[in-house]
N, C-alpha and C positions, 0 to 999 in steps of 0.2 A: 740095777741097770734095767732099762726098758728098751726093747728092740724097736728099730725103725718101722718094722712091719706093723707094729701095734699103734703107731702114731700117724698113719696115713690119713685117717679121718680128720683129726685136728689140723693137720697140715693143709688139707684141701679146704676145709671149712674156713680157716683163718684167711687163706688167700681169697676166697670168694667174698667173705665179709669185708676184708680190707679193700678189695676192688670196688665193692658197692660204696663203701665210705668215701673212697677217693673220688669216685664219680660224683657223689653228692657235693663234696668239698669243692671240686674243680668246675663242675657244670651248673650247679644250682645256687652256690653261694658266691658273694662278691669277694671272698677272702683273698684270692690270688689275682684279682682284676688289675691291680696296679704293679704287678711284678715286672712287666715289660712296658714302660712308657713309650709313647711315640717319640721318635727322634725329631728334633727341630728341623724344619724345612725338608721334610721327608721326600717330597717329589724331586727337589733339587739333588738330594743325596742319591736317590735312586737313578736319576738321569746321569749323574756324574759317574756312578759305578757301573751302570749297565754296559757301556762299550768295552769295559775291561774284561767281561766274561769270566769273572773269578770262579774257578771250580769250587764245588761244595767242599767245605773243610773248615778247620780252625786256623785262624791267622793272628799274628801279632804285628802291629804297625807302630812305630818302626821296629824292625827286627834286627838285632845285632848279628853279625856273621859269626862271632866267637866272643868269649868273655872279655878279651882285650879290647875288642871293638866298643864295648859298652863305656870304656873310659876315654875313648878318643873324642877330641873336640868336635869332630863332624857328627858323631852319633849324639853327643850331648846337645848339639845345635838342633838336630832333627827332633829330639825330645822336647826341647823348649819351643820349637816352632809349632809342633803339634799337627794334627791331632794324634794322641796316643790311644791306640785301640787294641782290644782283644775282641775278635769278631768270629762268629760262627756263620758261615755262608751255607744256606740250605739249597737244595735243588729248586729250579723254577717250576714248581708243581705244588698242588694242594697237598698238605700233609696227609699221609695214609694213616688215618686214625685207627683202622682195623689192625694194621701191623703194629702200631705203637701200643694199642691197648692189649694186643696179644703178648707183646714183649713185656709190658708192665705186669700182666698176670703171671707170666713165667718168672719174672723177678720176685713177685710176691710169694710164689711157690718156693723159690730158692731160699729166700729169707726164712720162711717158715720151716723149711727142711733143715737149715742150719740151727734154728732154735730147737727143733725136735732132736737133732743129733746131740747138741750140748746138754739139753735137759735129759734126754734118754740115757746118756752116759752117766749122769750124776744122780738121777732119781729112779727109785724102784716103781713097780706097779703099785697103784694106790697111794702115791705120794701125797704129802701134805699140800693143800691148796696154796699156801703162802710160798712154798718152795717152787711150785710149778710156775706161779706168777713171776717170781723173782728170776728164775733161769730163762724162761721163754720171753718174758718182758724185756729184760736187759739185752739178751742176745738179739731179739728182733729190733729193738730200738737202735742198737749199734748198726745193724744191717741197713736200716732205713735212713739213719741220720748221720752217721760218723763221717762219711765222705762229703757231705754238704758243706761243712764248715771250711774245708780247705779251699773251696772255690771263692769264698769271701776273703780268706786270708791271703791267698796268692794272686787271685785274678780280679779282685775288687768287685765281685758280684755284690749287689746291694745286700747289706746285712738284714734289711727288713725281709727280703725274699728268703734268705737263709733261715731266719728265725721262724717265719711262717711255715716253711717246709719242715723245720724241726718240730714245731707244734703238730703238724700233720703226722710226723713220725711217731710222736707220743700216742696219738689216736690209733694209728695202725698197730703199734706195739701193744697197746692195751687190748685191742680187738684180738690180736694174735694170742696174747697171754690168756685171755678169757676163753678163747676157743679151745686151748689146750687144757684149761681147768675143767671145762664142761665135758670134754671127751677124753681125758686122761684115763688110760685103761686101769682097771682094778684087778 
């Protein structure tokens, strides 16, 4: 067993390196450019929705009042009539990138901390490189990718976006695993 106090350096280093990698992936490459295409007739959609002053949040349209409502002819007609939407409404302001990037860095630290905890409970000081890669790589991959798939399964998020984010997760997990290999205490 390796104590968490001995793993603070790989936790921090993996978060910093994953943060840099994600910045490169999202800001310098075209990899995610097509994740959110423009809605057809955007100006008309915005003009139609603006007077409604929908508060920020997640919405489903049409939304049944209860499970029995889903089977009603009226609800079925609303579904057929369309549109059927799952929408996230954001505040009418520019995205606070500083806040989001700060939260992203905290998330990277949390995933690395879980990887350290799992690997630290299973591996001794001076553990074998392969085992460090295995424990920290799989744990961090699950932390980065596992929840992404349910968005495509349940909410029809584009599978292409989910697959690209999963590939990103493989990259972040590899970075995390190698940071632990490089700085695993002996």
